[in-house]
N, C-alpha and C positions, 0 to 999 in steps of 0.2 A: 721589547728592548729598549735601552735608556736612551735617550735625548740626545748623549751625546753619540753614542754607536750609531741613531739612524743620519745625524748630522756628519756623520765620520763616511757613511756609504753615498749620500747626498754627492759630496764634495767629489770620491770615488766616480760617480757618475758623472758630472760637468765635466773630471779631468778627462772620462773616457768618451768624450763628445754625447755620451747619451741624451734623450730628449725627456723632459720631466713634463708628467701626466699631472689631469688636475687630484686624482686618487691618489698621488705619490705623495711621498713626504717632502715635506719642503719647509725651509728654517724662516720663521714668522718675516724676519726682512726681506728674504728674497720674495716673497709674497709679497708685501708692502712695495716693494721697490718694483714690483711686476704694473702692481694698480695704479700705481703715479704713473709708468712711463705708459700700459694701455691706455688708461683714461684718457692722459695728454693727447696721445695719438686720435681717440676718438673725439676728444672733444675740438682738437682740431681740423678734423675732416667736415663736421656738422657747421661750424664756424665758419669754413673755410669756401663753404655755399653763398654766403651771404654778399662779397665782392662782385663773385661774377654772376650773380643771381641780377643783381642791380642791371647788367647789361643784355638779358636774353631778351628782352622786348626792344632793344636797340642797334640788335646786330644788323649790320648792311646789309646781307644778304638770307634768303631761307638757307642756305648749306650751313653757314656760319651759325646762324640761331639753332638749328638742329644741332650739329655740333658740341654747341656751348650748354645749350638744354641737357645732350647726352653727358656731359662731362660731370655738371651740377649733381645729374640723378645716379653718376657714378660715387662723387663723395657720400652723399647719402650712404649709399650699400655699403661704402667703405667702412663709414662711421656703426653700422650696424653691427656686421662683422667685429669691430674689435670692441664693439662692449658686449658682445656676446663672448667672446673670447676674455674678457674682462669680468665675467659674472662666472666663468668656471674658476676664480680664485677665491670666490663666496663673499662677495659685493653683489648687492643687488641692482640694478640698473637706477630705477629710480633715487637711491641714495647719488650716484653716478654725476646723474642730471640736477639735484638738488646741489651738489658741489661746483658745479658749473655755473648754476644759474644768480647763486648767492656769490659767484666771483671765489669762492674759496680755491677751486681746481685751476689751472694754468692751462691755456692750450698755444699754439705758436705766435711766438711775437709778430710772424708777417701779416696776419690776418685784421691787425690793428691800423692799417695802412691805407688810406683811399684808393680806389680805382678811379682814375680824371679821363680817362681815356677809352677808348676802342684798343687802340695800340699796347692798352695795359693787359688787355686778355692775352695779348701775346708774349706780352713780357712774363707775365703770374707763371702760363704754360712753360714758356721755355726756362725762367729762371727757377721758380718756385716748384715747381713740379719737377723739374731737374735736381733740386736739392733734396727735395724729399725724395725721389728714386736711389740718389747716392746714399742718402740715410738706409734709406728701408730695403733696398736689394739684400744688406748684409744680415736684417732680420728675418730673412729666410731660412736663416743657420740660428737663429734665436735659440737657445736651449730650452724654452717652454713649448712645447708642442702646438697647443690650439693659439697660441701669436704668432708662428712661423709658417703655421698652414694658413692663416687669413690671409698673412703678409706676400704669400706667390700669388693669390688673384691679387691682391689691390697692387702690386709691381706691375701687374699685366696690363691693367690699366692705366698706371701713371706713365709708364710708358707710354700709351697712347696719348696721355694730355699732354704729354713733353714735345712730342712731336707734332701735334696740330698747334701747340703754342710758336714754336720754333717755325712751322708751313706759313702762319698770320702772320709774323715779325718779316719773314724773306719778301711774300707778297708786298708788305707794304714798302721794305728798300725796294721793292724793284718800282714804285710807282712815282707819284707827283713828289716834288722836292716837298708838301706840305705834307706828304704821308711818311717820306723817310724821317722829316722832323719828328713829328709824332711819335714815331717806332724808336728813334734816339732818345727823345725825351722819358719814356715808357724805359728803355735800358738804364737811363740815368738813374732814376728814383728806386727802383726793385732791386738795383744792384745788391748793395749796401745793407738793404734788407734781408735780400737772401742769405747772404753769406751770416748774418747773426742768426739764420735758422738752426743753423749745428751746437748753438748752444754756447756758453761762456768758453773760454779758454781752458787747455787741458788744467792748466796748475790752479784754474779759480770753480770748477767743476767738481760739486761736493759728490756727486753720484758716479762720475765715469770710472773709479778705480774698482768699484766694486762691482760693478755692473759687469767690467771687461772680465771680472776675475769669473765672475759666473756665466759670461757668454750670453748674457742677455745683450749686451751689444760685441761688436767685434773689431770695430775701430774706434778710434778718439774722436773728439769733438775735431780737433783740430787737423789732423789726419784726413777726415774726412774734407773738412772747408779746402784744404788745398787740391785735394782731388777736383773740386768745385772747379776750383780758379785753373788749373790746369786744363780744364774741359772747355767752361768757356772762357778761356784766352784763344782759344785754337776755333770753335765753334761761331766767335763774333766776326772774324774773317770774315767767314761766307756772307753775312750778312751784309759787309760791307759798313760794319759800325765799329763803333769801339767800347770800349768801358770804362766807367767814371773814375778811373783810376790811373795818375799819371806813372802810379812807381810800379806799373807791373811791366816786367820786362822776364825775360826767361834768364836763368841762371844754370849755366852751363855745368857748376859743380855741382852743384844740387840734385839737378836732371830735373828740377821743377821750376814754377814760375813763382819772383817774387811780387808780393801783393804790399800796397798800405795798412796803415793802421786803421782798425776799425771803430768807431765812433761809440765805444760800452756806455757810455755815460748814456745816450740814446737809447741803447738795448737795455739797460736796468730801467730807466724811468717809462721804457713801454712795458714789460713786464710789471713793471707795480701797478701801469693800469693807468696812467698818462699817456699813450699813446694818440694819434689822430682819433682815431676810430674806437678807444676802449667802449667807452661810455654805451656808443651808438650798439656795437656788434651786444651788448649783453642785454640792451634795452630789446635787440631783435629777436632775440633767442626767447626773452621771458617771456614777449607779447605772444611770440609763437605759440610755444609751450602751454601757455593760459588758456590761449583761443582754442586748441585742439585738444583741452581737456573731455568734449563733448566724444569725440571719436576714441579715445581708451576706455573710456568707461562705458561707451558702447561695446567695445570688440570685449571688454570683460565680462561684461553683463552678458553676451553672446556665448565667450566660452563657456561661462557657468550653467547657462542653459543647455549646453549643447553634453556637458558633462554630466546633468540631470538626468538627461537621455538616454547617455550611454550605461547609468547603474539603473535606472528602471529597465532596460532592454538586458542589463546584465541578470538581474532578479527574477525578470520574466524566464530565461533561460534556465 
């Protein structure tokens, strides 16, 4: 069957909401788009462990320590699910990691901001994981099967992370004046970067239209960002806190909250590698990768030894 006919059948399956599986025909552009998106997602989960791991030993109680430890462990698992899903598209994990460690591959801009206080663990959980859920729940209906299935478990765990962060902020909001101030400061610093997590505006996003047509994405960047504002503008009231945007107000005509202008210069500066922690994050990842080389080598040697034993047993039988 010629390529044109295969592409026609592919488009018909997409239109019918069929799932595309690894052995199915797919256009090269579809494959490349998925590799870019899934790998960036995986990189974000792995790099995202760093700003939170920084607070595990400084958590104020055993309960908080265990919860944060579990969350960071979940994020490592998410990275593994997503790297595995990406490998079904024909790219090796070592190549994906090389792209991350060399700075060639991108990850979410949010993880290039520092976590300065314990309240940041609450703000990251509520806002960053909240934005992640907003973006990732629709991915459970992604047209590519392995990615969609991986997202089901990821979203369940992200939901726990978001609730954990909100509960932490709620506890601080009911504490001393210093604790309340710390919580408000964390919200002030993380609000705008969290809105930037959805990516550039639709008119400046080069990949959105095609990803929407192929049903990799189900909502545009701006649609997801608006959902985030609408949800958080209500949730922040339960905290007795405010969002750092004087322009937020309910628009009866639109049925949504209006909000202020995002500093896109800051966004593009961070994704170009000039954020507060870009250099620190990549250095930490490269250091961990290099120091873990012996573990990978030992695992490979063990796997080769086991394969040789199984081959010998098969020959003897």
